[in-house]
N, C-alpha and C positions, 0 to 999 in steps of 0.2 A: 576462741581464745588466741591463736597463732596471728590470725590477722590483725589485732590488737597488739601485739610483740613491739612492732618498729615505733608505734607512736610514744608506747610507755620508752623506748630508750631512748627517743627525743628530747621526752621530759626530762627524763634523767641527767642526761646530759648539759643542758640548759643550766639546769641545777647545779650542777658541778663546775661551772665557769662561773658562777657569780654573777651578781650584777653591780651597774655602775651608776653615780649618780644622773641624775637629768641636767640640763645645761649650768644650774644656781644651785647645786646641792639639794634636790628634793628630796624625799625621804626614802630610805633604800635600804631592803632589807638583806640579813649579813647571808649568804649562802657560800657553798664551795668551801673544802678541806683539803689539806694536803700541805707540802713543805711549802716555806714563804720567807721572805728576805725581809730582814730589817735594816731600814738605809738610815745612817744617823752619820752624827761625826766624828770626828779619828777620836779612839780609845787613847788619848793620852796617860795614862794611867792605869792600863791592862786589866780592869775590873769586868769589864763584862763579857767575855767569855765563860768564864765558870758560871755564870748566873743563866746564859744562853744551853749552857750544857745540862744544868737541871733541868732545865723545859725539855731537853732534848732526848734524856734520857727516859723520860714519862712519858714522851708522843714519839713514839720511832718513824710513824706514817705522817708528821705533822713537823720533820724537825723546822729549827730554823736557820737560815744565816745571816750572819753577820757582814753588812756591806759598809766599810766604813767612807766615809766622805772628808774633805777636806776637814784640817781644824777649825779656820776661818768660817764664821756663822755666813757671812755674807758670799761664799765661793760653794757652801754647803746649797745653801739656797737657789744659789743658777744652775745646780746638777740636777737638782729635784725638780727646778720649774720645767728644764729641759725636755726631762723625761717625762713629766706628766703632761707637758704640752701636745709631745709625741704619743700619747695614749699609752704611752708603754706600760706592759704586765709588768716588768722587771722589778718594781717596788711593791711591798703586799703593807708593811707597817712602817709609816713617816715619822723620825723624831725631829719634831718643830720647833724651833725655837717658838718663845712664847709671842713673838711679836707675829708672827706668820698667818694666827690663826682665821684672819678676817681677808688676807689676799687667798689662801687657799679654797677658804670654802666659797669666797665670792666666784672664784673661778670654776667649778666644780670638779677640782682635783681630788678632795677628798669628801667623806661621806659624812652625813648627821648619827649620833649616837643614842642611844636610848641610857637617858639618865640616871634609870632606877636599877640599871646592872651593877652601877658602879658604886662605892660607898663615897660618896661627894661630900658629904655631911662631916665626915672625919678627916678631911683636910684642912687645909689651912684656906679661908674664906680668899685671900687674894689671889692665891693661886688659882682655884676654881676659876675664877672670873678669866681670867686668861686663856680660856678652851672655852667659852661661848661666845657666840658672834649672833647678833641678831635673834637672839632668845633660845639658840639651839647649841647642843653640847656636839663640839667639833672634834674635841680630841679629849683624851683623859692626862691627867697632870702625870709626870714620872718624878721629875728632880723638880725643885725649884733655884733660888739663888738671889742674892743679895751679894753686893758689895762689902768687901770687909776691908781694916786698915791691918797689915799685916806690920810690926814693928820687934827689934832685937829687943828683949827683955836686958841684954848683958850689957846694952850701951844706953839706954834711955828708962829710967826711973819711972817715970809716971807717963801714960800714951796723953797725946793731944784728944783735946776735944774742939778745939778752934783750928781756923788755917793759920791764925797769929802764931799759939802754938806751934801746929806743924812747921810752921817756918821757923821759928827760932830754934826748936830742937834738930830739925835738918841742919840748919848753918851750923849750930854747935857740931853737930858728930862729922859734918863733911872736914872742916879744919882740921877737928881732933882725931880722928881714927881715919883720915883718907879714903874716904867711902862716899859712894852717892848718897843722897840724901831722901830723895821721895822719887816715885814713879807710877804711872800706870799705864793705860793703854792709849799710846799718845800716836798712832800710825793711820792713815786716812782712811778709817775702815768702820764698821759695825762698833768695835771697841771704842773707836774716839767719842762716837755719840751717845754712846752710852756715861762716857768718862766726863764728857761736857752737859750732858742731862742732868747727870748728878750734881754736878759745881751749880748749875744754874736752882737745881731745886733747894739744893744746901744753901742757898745765898737767899732763898723764900719764892722764886719761881717757878715757871713752868714754860716749855716752850710751846705746846700744842696742846689741846685739848685732849681729858679723855678719848674722846669718842673721835676725834681727830677731823673734827669740823670748822676748827678756827684754830687761827693762830694767835699765843697768849704770850706770846714774847715780852717781857717787859724790858727795854732797850737799856735799863740801868742796873739789872740785874744782871742782864746779859753780859753787860762790861765789867759787871764785877766778877764773873764767873773766871772770864776768859783772863782778865787782869790776874787772879789767882794764877795760875798757869802761866804765862808768859813772866809774871813776874821772878819764877823761879826759874825759870829758863833762864832767865838775864842774868840771875846773882849766882847759879849756878848748884844750885840745892835740888833741883833737877836736873840731871843730867839730860845732855842734848841727846845721847845717844834714844834715851827712851821717847825719840821721836819713831822710831824703826820696831817698837815695840807693842808685839800683842800679847794675849795671854802667857802662852810659853816664855818667851821671853822676859817680859818682866818678873814669871813666875820663877825660871833658871836665877835672872839677876841676885832674886833678895835670897833665895835659898842658897848661893853660891857664894854670900856676902858680899855682893858689890853694894847694897842697897841696906840704908838701914830701916826704910818705910816700905812699902809698896800695895797699893792698893789692887787687889784680886777677889779672885769667888771663891769658895770655901774646897773648892777643890783642889787649890794645891796646898793644903796645912797638911796633908799625909804626905806627900813629897818633901815639905819643908821640915817636919818634924823626922822623919827619916835622914836628915844632912844636918839640921841645928839644934838636933834634939831639945830639951827646956831653955835653949838662948832665943825664944821669940813667942810673940803671943797675938791673938787677934782681938780688935775690939770694932767699936761703928766708926764708918767714915766720919771725919771730922766736918763742920760748918762752918759757917761765917759766924756767927755767935754761940755756936754750942754745937752738940751733935749733926751728922748730916745727915741727905737722904740716897738712900740707894736707888738704882732703878730696877724694876723688879725682873730678873731673869728666869732660867730654866727652860725644860724641856718637857714638850706633850706628847704624848702617842697618837697619831692617827693613822687612819683604815686608807689608803690609796683607793680613789673611785674607779680604777681599772684592774684592780687587785680579781684574781680568779679563786682565790682562796680567803674570801672576806670572811667566814664565819672562823676559822683558825687563827686569823688577825684578831680577831675580836677576840676570842676564847686566849690568845696568848696576851692579850695586852690588858686583861683581867689578872692575869698571874702574876704580871709583870709589875704590877701597880699598886699588888697585895701586900699586906701589911707586911709579911715575912720576907719579904722581896726587897720590899724600902728600909727593910734595918738592913739588908745586904748591902743596897746601894751606897748606905753612908759609911757601915761599920768597913768594908773592903772599895768603897772606893772615893769615901768622904766626900761625896755627892752631898744636897742636902736632901732629905728627904719630904715627902708632903703631908703626908699624916702627922697631924697634931702630937697626938699622943706621944711621939719618939723625942721629942724636943722638952718632952717634960719628963723623961726614964731617968733616974738617978743613976745606973747603972751607966748607960749612953752618956749622959752629963760627965760621969767621972773620966771616961775616955777621951770625949770629946769635950773639952772644956768651954769651948766657943758655943756652944747650942742655943743658951742664952742670948749672946746679944746678937747670935743670926735669929732667931726666932722675932726678937723685939725689930730687927732691921729688914727682915719679910713684912710685919705686918705694917712698917710705919714704910715701905718701900714705895715707889708709885710706878703703876705701870708705863709703859710706854705706848704710844697712839695707838688706838684701833681703826687703823685702816687699811684700805686694800692697796694703798698707794703707800705702803708703810718705807717701803725698800727705796722709793724716789724721796721721801722726805729725809731718811736716813743720810743718803749720798750726797743732798741738800748741807745736811749741818757738818757732816763729817767733812770735807772735801772744803765748807767755808771756814771752819777751826784751824783745819789745817793751814791754809792759807796765815790765820793771825799770829799761830805759834811757831811758823819758821822762821829763822834768822835771817836776814837783820832787823824782822818786826817792822816792813815797811808801811803795812796797812795797821791802822789805829782799831782799837777795840769799839771803838764806837761806828764805824764804817764796817767794820766786821759783823759784827751785831743786825744795823740795819739791811747789809745787803743779803742779809741769810732770812731775816724776816721777811723781806719781798720774796723773793726766792720761793718760799714756804707759802706766802699765799697764792702765788701763782699757780703751783701745784695744786693747790686745795680749791681754788674756784674752778678748774679742770676736770676735775675728778667725777 
């Protein structure tokens, strides 16, 4: 018996370190328990730590530490990619933007998960699809997202359903009340890709096929989408400072009374409520001929292939995406949950009147391309649109759209 002890210890030590996925994300068990780190974007509403404290109180030997990354999605991705390329064990659970699933899975940075461990059939169907790549589940939906139009109810009697109505009301408000009309996220980053994608979709088009294998951009629809934005900038109902806006800047501009209309995600609702009370409401984004189409956003939770405590990470994800915690994600963070039944809860609807509109927005939203090269596609879209929006508008909408399409086709040809 004594001679076999070293072998037993060696086996236990290997099990305690956990396992990593193969080069392209082969099937991986989740072994290893102990403290974990949760890497995700900056918590701008300070809701996360109290939820993590609940886990930590119940799991003193498997505590989770929050590691906040930058607010901007592309900066988050850059830090995560650098860490994972180095095969660092620093991250255990990753809060991934829904568009990163394919890239992280293809690179072997995250491990596949067993579908049966999670109640996916009770989640919003489009949200579940964002966590699937090549028929495998690579993450678990944690929050969903769809863009909404925030508007001042004390200044506007009826919200606009079309771009023409938005323009008319924004022009009227800017002249009458001397505030900005409308803004979204127009800085050249992922937010601009989202805003332009929504404009193209709301004009009846699409930039890239859902599987990311073909550029489907119709130049006429792209021109219409771009002209909607440039017209606002030329006429002044979209303030020029919005060209520097990310989510936080546009949120602050609206809740501080500097905008009559703002496109933003639902997380901006809570802070706006605290500042504006009942002087605002939200509705679906307007479009060319009626309600528009949002880009599908959100965060999925994945496990690093280099985590030494993958079993704890998996248990934490099951807890953190459970029904009770998802309710707190909404009530304490104002983030859209992924459980369908929460959108139909009368008590929650009384507290968050926008839930029915948000549910409809999520169900009618379009996912961004599923591509391991999504980051490159997004950079081309954002940089192209930024050129088109920059005063004095030297490049025509037609030239911007044609150049964008050509660059996107080159990326897809070489992937």
